[in-house]
Each structure stands twice: as C-alpha cells, then as structure tokens.
N, C-alpha and C positions, 0 to 999 in steps of 0.2 A: 529899604536901605538904598541911599543914594551913593554912598562911598563905603568901601570896606574890602574884604577878601572872602572868596569862596574857594574851597579846595576839593579835590577828588580826582578821579581818572578822567582826563579831558579827552573828548572825542573830537578829533580834528577831521572833519569830512573832506576838506580840500586836500589835506596831506595824506588822507587815508590811513591814519594811525591813531592809537590810543596811548596816552602817556600820563603818568602821575604829575599833577601840577596844581597851580592855583591861579585864579583870576583876581587881579587887582582892579577894583572898580572905583572910579572917581567921577562925580557929577553925572551918574547914570550911564557912563560909558566904560568900556574895558580899556583901562590904561595900559596894562601889561598882562601877558600870558606867560607865566613862569613855570618852567619844568623843574620839579623838585620832588625829592622823596618824602619831604615833610608835608604830607597831605592826608586826607581822609580816604583810605583805600577802599572802603566798603561801598562807595557810591560812584556814579558816573555823571559827568556834566556833558549835556548834549544841547545843540541849538533847539530853540523852541519851534513848535510845529506851526505851519501856515496852511489854512484852508484856501486853496487857489481859486475856488469859485463857489460862492455861497449867496443865496438870497436870504438875508437875515429875516425877512418878513415871514418866511415859511416856518420859522421856529415859533411863530406867534408871540415872540418876545421883541421888545424894543432893542436897539443896538446896545444901550448901556446895560440892559438886563442880560442879554446874551453874553456879554463880556464877563459877567460874574460867574457863569457856569462854564464857559469854554476854557477859562484859565485853569480850572480844576483838572482838566484832561491834558494840559500842556500846550494848548493853543495860545500863541502870542500875537497872531495877526490873522486877519481874514481879508480876502479880496472879494468885495461884495458888490454885486450888481443890484442897485435899488430899483430894478425894473418893476417890481410889484407895486410899491408905493407910487412910482411914477405913473402907472396906469390909473391910479386913483386920484392923485393930487398934482401930477405934473412936476414941473421944476420945483415948486414949493415943497413937494413931498421928498424930493432928493435932498434938498437943503435941510429938511427936518431930520433926515437920517444922519447927515453930517454933524449937525448940531448935537443930536442925542449921543452919537458915537464919541464925540469929544469928551463926554462926561465919564468915559471908561478908560482905564489904562490899556485895555486890549487895543491893538492897533488896527483900525478900520481903514481900508483903502477902497474908496468907492469909485465906480465908473459912471459914465454918462449913458443912460439907457438909449440904445440905438433904435429900438422898435416899439414905440409907444404911440398907438396900439401896435401889437405884433402884426395884425392884419386889419384891414378895414371891413372885415366880415363879422365884426363884433362891436359892441358899444363899450367904450372905455370912459373913464371919468375925466380924462385929459388927453391932450396930444402933445408930444415932444417932437417938434419938427426940426428942420435944419438950423434955424436961428437959435432955438433953445439948446440943441446939441452943441453948437459952437459956444454959446454962453457958458455951458457947463464945462466943456473941455478946456476953456481958458482959465478955469479956476485951479489954483494949486492943489486943492483938496480932491480934485477929480483926476485919477491917475491913468484912466484908459477908457476906450470906447466899449460899452457893454455888448454882450453877445449879439451878433448880427443874425437874428433868427430868420429874417426874411431872405433866406438863401436863394429862393426862386427869383427874388428881386435883384440879387447880385448877379446871378447867372444870366438873367434877362436884361441886365443893364438899366435897371430902374433908376432914373436920374436922382431922385431924392435919397435913395439908399447909397448910391455911389458918392453923392456929395458929402454925406455924413462921414463915410470912410475916408474921403480925401481930406476932410478937415482934421481928422485924427492923425493922418499921415503927415500933414503939413506941420502939425504941432508936436510931432514925434512922440505920440502916445500909442501904446500897444492897442491892438484890436482883438477882442475876443470873438470866438466863433460859436456856431451852433448849426451843425449840418448833418442831421441824422440820415444815414444811408446814402449820402452823396458820394459819387464815385466818378472815375473816368475823367473825361475832359471837363465836365462841369465842376468837379472837385478841384482840378488844377486851376481853373479860372477863378474859382472862389478863393483859394489860397493865394493866388497870384496878386490879389488886391492887398496883400499884407495881413490878411486875417490869420492870426498866429496860433490859435488854440481851438480845441474841440473837446467837449465833455459829453458828447452824445454817442460815443462808440459803444456798441453792444457785442461786438465780436473782435477777435484778434486780427482777422484779415482786414476788417474795416479800419482798425487803428493803424495797422502797418501801412496801408495805402495813404493814410493821412500823414503819417510820419514821413513817407517818401515824398509827399507834397510839401514838406517843410513845416508841418504843424507840430505843436506840443500837444500831447494827449493828457487830458485831465481824467484820471481814473476816478469814477464817481461811485460813492456808496452813500445814498441818501435813505430816506424812509420808504420811498416807493421804488425808485430806480436804483437797483443794486447791481453794479457791473464789475465789482472787484474780482470775483471768482472767474469771470470771463476774460479778464485782462491782466491778471497778476503775472502770467507767464511772460509778458512783455518786459518785465523788470530785470530779467537776467541779462539781456543784451541791449535793451533800449531805455535803461533807467535815466540816461541823460536827456531823453525827450519826453519824460513823463512827470506829472505832478498829481497829488491827491486832492480830491475835493468832495464835498457832500452835496452841493447844489441846493437841495431842499431837505431839511431835516426837522422833524416834528419835536416838540419839547420833551416828550418822554424818552425818545431816542437820544437826544442831546444830553439828557441827564445821565445816560448810561455810558456814553463815550463819544469820541470825536476822531480826529486824524490819528491820534496815538494808536487807536485800535487797528487801523489799517497797517501801521508799521508792525505791530505785534503779529497780525495775521500773516504779513509778509515773511516775518521770521519763521513762523510755523510752516510756511510753504517752502522753506529752505533758501530764501533769498538772502544774500549777504546784507547785514544790517547797515553797512556803510552806503550801499546803493539805496536802501530804503530811506535812510536819513537824508540823502541827497534829494530824493523825490519829495519828501515831506517838508523839507526846510530850504535847502540851498536853491533848488530849481525855481520855485516861485519868487524867491527874493531876487535872484538875478534876472528872471524873465520880466518882471514888472518894475524892477528898480526900486524895491521897497527899502525903507529905512529901518530894517530889521537886522539884528545882529546874528552873525554866524560864527562867533567865537574868535574873531580877529581883533588885534589891538586897534583901538579907535572905533570899533563897532558899538552900537547901543548894547547895553548889558541885558540882552534878551536870551534866556537860557533856562534849561531844566536841570534838576537833580533827580536822577532815576536810580532804582535799586540795582539793576543789571541790564545787560544788552540783549537778554532773551525775553524777559517779561516786560521791561520798560515801564514799570509802575512809577508814576510821577509822584515824587516825594515833595518837591517844591517847584514853583514856577516863578521866575523873575522877569519883569518887564522894565526896561530902563533902570535896572538895578534895584527896583522895588520888589519885595516879596509880596506876590499877589494871591498865591494859593499855597497851602501846605497841608499835607496829610489828608488829602481828599476834601478839603474845605476851602471855600473862597474866602479871601480876606478883603474883598472889595465890598464896601457898604452899598446897599440899595439906594438909588436916587429916583425920585418920582418923575415920570415922563409926562410931558405935555400931551394932551389929547387933541388930535386933529382928525377930521373925517369928511366924507362926501357920500352921504347916504340919504336918498330922497324918496324911495318907494313906499307906498302905503301897504298895509296888511291885505292879504289876498282872500278871495272867497273860493270855496271848494269847487264850484262849477267852472272856474277859470282853468282848472287842470283836466277837465273832461276832453276826450278825444273821440269825435264821431268816426265811425268806420266808413271808409270809402270803398265799399265792396262792389257796388254796382258800376258797370262800365269797364270792368277788367282788373281793378286793383285787387290782388289776392294775397300778396306777401308784403312784409315790411323790412326795411333795412335796419339792422341791429348792430350797435357798437359792441365789440367783444373786448372787455377789459382783460388785461394780462397781468397776473400777479408779479410784483417786483419790477415792472416796466412801465414806462409812460407812453410807449407806443400802444396802439390798439389794433384789433382785427376788425374785419367787416364781414358780416354774414347776413343772410336773409332768412326769414322764418314766417310761418303762417301765424297771424295774430290771434290772440284770444279775444273774442268779441262777446260782450254781455249786454243785452238790451240795446244793441246798436252802437256801443262804445267799445273802443279797444282798451283793454285793461292789462294789468300785470298778470303774468302767468308764473306762479311760484313753482309749479311742478316741473316746468322746463327752464326755470331760472331766466325768464325774459321779463325784466322789470321796467316799469316806466321811469324815465329820467327827464327832468325838466331843468331848463336854464332860464333865469328870470333877470331882466334888466333891473339894476338897483339904482341907476342914475336918473331914470325917467319912467313914467308909467307906460307899460306895454303888456300885452298878453304874454304869458310864458311860452317859450319854444318847447316842444315835446318830442321826445324820442324814446328809444328802448335800448336796454343794455343787458348783457349777459355776464355772469361770473361774480356778481355781488352776493348772490345766494341768500338774500333776506327772505325769511319765511313769514315775517310780520313787521309792521312798523315802517319807519322811514328815517333817513339821515339827510342832513342839509348842511351847506357851508357857504359862507361868503368869501372863503379862500378858494378861488376858482381861477386858475391861470388861463389867460394872462390879464384879463380885464377885471377880474374879481367881481363879477356879477354873482348871483346866488345860484347854486346848483344843488339838486336834490334827487335822490332815488328812493323809491318806496313801493309798498305793496298795494296801497289803496290811495285814491285821491284825497280822502279825508286825512290820512296820516301824512301824506306829502304836504298838504296845506298847513297842518299844524307845525311840522318841522320848519317849513319856510317862514311861517309867521313868528316863531320863536327867534329866528335870526333877525327878522325885520324889527321886532320890538327892541332888540339890543343894539340896533344899528350896526350889526356885524357880529359874526360868531359861527360856531359849529353846534349842531343840535342833533338829538336822537329822540325819537318818540316810539312808543308802542301803545297798546291799549291801556296799560297801567302807568306808563312812565313818560315824563317829559324832562329832558335834561338839556342844558345849554351852557357852553363856555363863551361868555361875552368877549368880543374883540373890538373894543371901542376906538382903538387907534387905527384910523384908516379902514376900519371894518376888517382888518387882517391881523392886528397885533393886540395883545393884552397890555394893560398898564400895571399888572400885578407881578409879584416876584416869581422867579422861575420855578421854584418848588411848587407853589400853589397852582401855577398854570399846568405844570406837568401832572400834578395829581388830578386836576379837573379833566385834563385831556385823557389821562389813563382811564378814568371812570367812564367817560363818554365813548371811548374806543372799546371798552369792555362791553358796554351796552350794545354797540353795533355788532359785536361778535355774538352776544346773546340773542340778538335778532336773527342770527344765522349766517352772517358774513364769514367767509373763510379766507378773505384776503389778508395778507400780511399787514397792510396799512390801509384800511378801508377809506378813511378820510383823505389821506394823501392821494390815493388812487382816484377818488371822486374828484379831487381838485384838478386833476389832469384831464378829465373827460371833456373839458371845454378848451383845451390847448390846441389851437388850430394850426400850429406849425410843426406838429408831431403826427406822423401817419398813424392809422389810416383814416378812421372815421371818428368825428367829434361832434359835439353839440354846442353851438354858441347861443347867445340870447336871441339871435336872428334866425336860427334854424340848423338843420342837420348839414354838416360840412364834410365833403370828401377831400382830404388833404392831398391825395395823389393827383386828382384832377384840378384841385384848388378852386372848387366851386360848390355852391349849395346843391344838394340833391333832395328829391322828395322822399319823405318817410315811406310812402307807399310805392312799391314796385308795380309798374303796369304790366299786365300779363294777358 
C-alpha cells in the first residue's frame, strides 16, 4: 500500500501518550496523523523496530533474505556493520552488501568497516585501509564508521586508527565503538574521540561508566552473547542512552524472534513500554539520523500493528506504506543473490593436525582457552596435557579438546590449541564463520574427525560442518564462505539439524557454532586462537601453547 489509511490506537513515543486515531498515507509517507474515535480500537499502531548493531553475515543469510524474515518480527531497519564480508572481500564485499540490501524493502544502513583486519595478528582476505575507509564514508549509502575494535590503537594513538576516526568526524558521520572492559582514563580518551556507542557491556557498572563518558549503550542479545538480563535494569533511569541490538544472530534464532522479543521481555521486567519503544525505535533513528518513520507527519510510513502493549504480537508490518508482513508471514518474495567468494585452500591431511609433545626441557603444561557460555569473552587456564605416543591429544574426560585455526586464503599449516567447555564426547565441528577474518576453525575429539570436518567446509568453499563416526553433515555457505544463497527457512532448518548434531556429540553450549566462531576473535579477552597461533588479548601478543616450567 503506497497510499491509504490505517487506524487504531496510535502510540506516540515522543508525546508519551496513546490515542485513538488514523494514519493518512500518501506516496509511502505519513501525510497526516488524525485523532478520531472512528478507528479500530482492538489494535495498536507503534513505530517499527530497529536493530542498532547487526552483522548481517552472522545470520548466514544475504541482506535481501534476512529482510524477508526480520519484517515478520516487526523490524523495519537495521544498522549493519559489513565487517565480516569486508574481511573476506574488502571494499567490493561492502558494495555487494549494499547492492543486495537494496533488493529488500527492509532498510539497511551500512557502515564503513574500521578494522579490516581487526588486528594484524591474523590473516584476512582483504585490507580496508585509510584510503578505502574514506572512499566508503564519502558514499551516501554509508552512514557511519563501523565499530572501532582496535581500542588499544585508539588509546595508544595509532596513527592509522586515529586517521580513520578523523575522516568520519570531518564528514559528520557517527562512529561506533567496541571497547570490552575498557574503563577509567583509557575509556574517557576512547570516548573523547567521538566514539559514541558500545555494544560490549556485560555488567551494569561497565555500562554506567560508559554512559558517564557520553556513550550510547547498545544492549545486545545475540545467539552467543546475551547481555539483556545483565543490563535491563538500566532502562528505568537511562532509557534515553540505550538502544537494542543483536550483533550476531544465527538463522534459527532469527526465525524465532528479533528486537520485538527484547521489548516484550522488558515489559515482563516491569519496564514502562514507552521507554522500551524509545529504546527499540526512536533512539537509533535519532542517533544515526535514519530515514525511518516514528509516526510523525512527513515521516516514512514505517510502523507496526500489534495486538496490545503487553504482548506486542506483530499483526502487520509496514515499510514506506507497503504491507511487508502479516500474520507471522513475510510478503516479500525471495530474490536470488549473486555468489561472490574468496576461498583458496586445498583439502587437508590428518597428519597436519598432529601436535608433538614438547615435554623434554621443562614444558609440562599447556595454555587452554576457556569458553564461556553465552559470552564472547573467554577465560585462560593451564592444564597438564594428555599425551599418547608422543603427541598431545584431546582429553574428553577433562573436557580439554583440540582446537585448530586454518588459513583459508593461502596454504599454511593449521594453528593448534586446546579449549575447554565444548564438552564433545566424540566427533568434531568446524566453521568458516570465524570472526574476524573468517578462516576455518574446528574443535574435535580426534585428528581424523577434525580433518573430516575441516575438509567438508573446504569442499563447499565455506560452511559449517559436524562429523561423528557415523555422520557427516554440512551447511554450505558459498557467498563469501559465510552466507547461504538459499531461503531463510531452508537455512534455518539445515542449521538446526547441524546444531542438534553438535549437541548429540556432547556439547552443552547454548550456541556451539556461534561460540566456536568467536574463539578466533582477537579483540575480545582473554585467550584466542588465530590462524597464526595462540593469542593473549590482554598482553596483545602471541604466546606459546606450552608453558615452560
């Protein structure tokens, strides 16, 4: 519908009131908001929801396909950092996301990735330097500078990082942040550069300090990192400084819900619905200057019809006056996405994953990554390795499993480490969705199973896989090695099956594959594994797997 009328109880977030009325829509915009008793009293009209920070690629869907499912949950716009495809394909990858996103009525607002690669301690498929960032930021389609993950570089006055920030400031484009656990003078310096958001808070005290530093807090609820329960109490007094985001959300979770669910959970926590709607809609629109309607005359006709303000079940979703979802069904047709990729590695041999024990000369213990459920931070412990015939192997009794990171852009031997809390009792899982450079990462019980899982991914030039003695399963991700070109329901079904297999192998993690994808994220504490080796994020340097003793 480009023109017409929609009536109901209109929720005016700015005015803080609800009144019976109707929207008069002309050429996709709200011509008038009329207060009248002649309306449909049984429904409520609210602004559409905005995801304030999302990596589309983590959904394993292309932008146009993500749009088809997001509108079902009342999402009308997403602020998306194409950092993942940028690491694979550079500026060309960012432009691919813009091109594909334009094929959907969902409003995509892309940023210029600021940290590609996130660090130079890993191998990426491309580099987005100062010149490339300036090229992107000068494009009208690029609305902000993507999350500045190299916070040590900001604090340490790294010239390239600072120059990218200054370009965004000169062009008056917002700057997104990423500063886990940063505090004190270093936080104030970081925020002082005009870095205006953070989605990495895991405690209320951390969020409050960042609010005091002038930052907007993006309360994140993704597939692996789930911080809503830790931060929801902020919304009573600090709702004007908060936004909702999902950051990274796998396809099965996206099928279940999106930003609407956070509003509903906030209501269940006793938060005033007007505050929640401001967080879910108004704040991101104002902060990023989005062309998204918030039920004012002259605004784009972006809004939802919901059943009530307690349950907020989405009955209809409108974008630019067009009905794009109704009754839990998308009305957007699927459009085939073009395939682009950067995947050059050959299949591996089992012996490439063998790790000789360095026990002579004093090495007695190994450094072990400690995965933490529902978080992307990790712990760091040491343990006595299990050694069989002179080789260090996985120890399922103590849940200390071999983890490998494998360069997919050039031929190199895999980097090998060990991880706890995946709890696999047999088999292996592997993925080419591995933040941030999207090399291949795998964890497993035996070298043979790890090799099989890795080779399944290589054969498809990207994907996630799970193997056991009897099973081999893979979800191909041919677009950049991180996204599927299939419809969202098919991708969700395949992902659900392979996720179930990982649990049948013994994993007790809430999201085994999402957690696996963050084991190589070198800008999140404490211990991670890149394709070049074991990396201590706190000291920001490689460390030896073996502890000298």
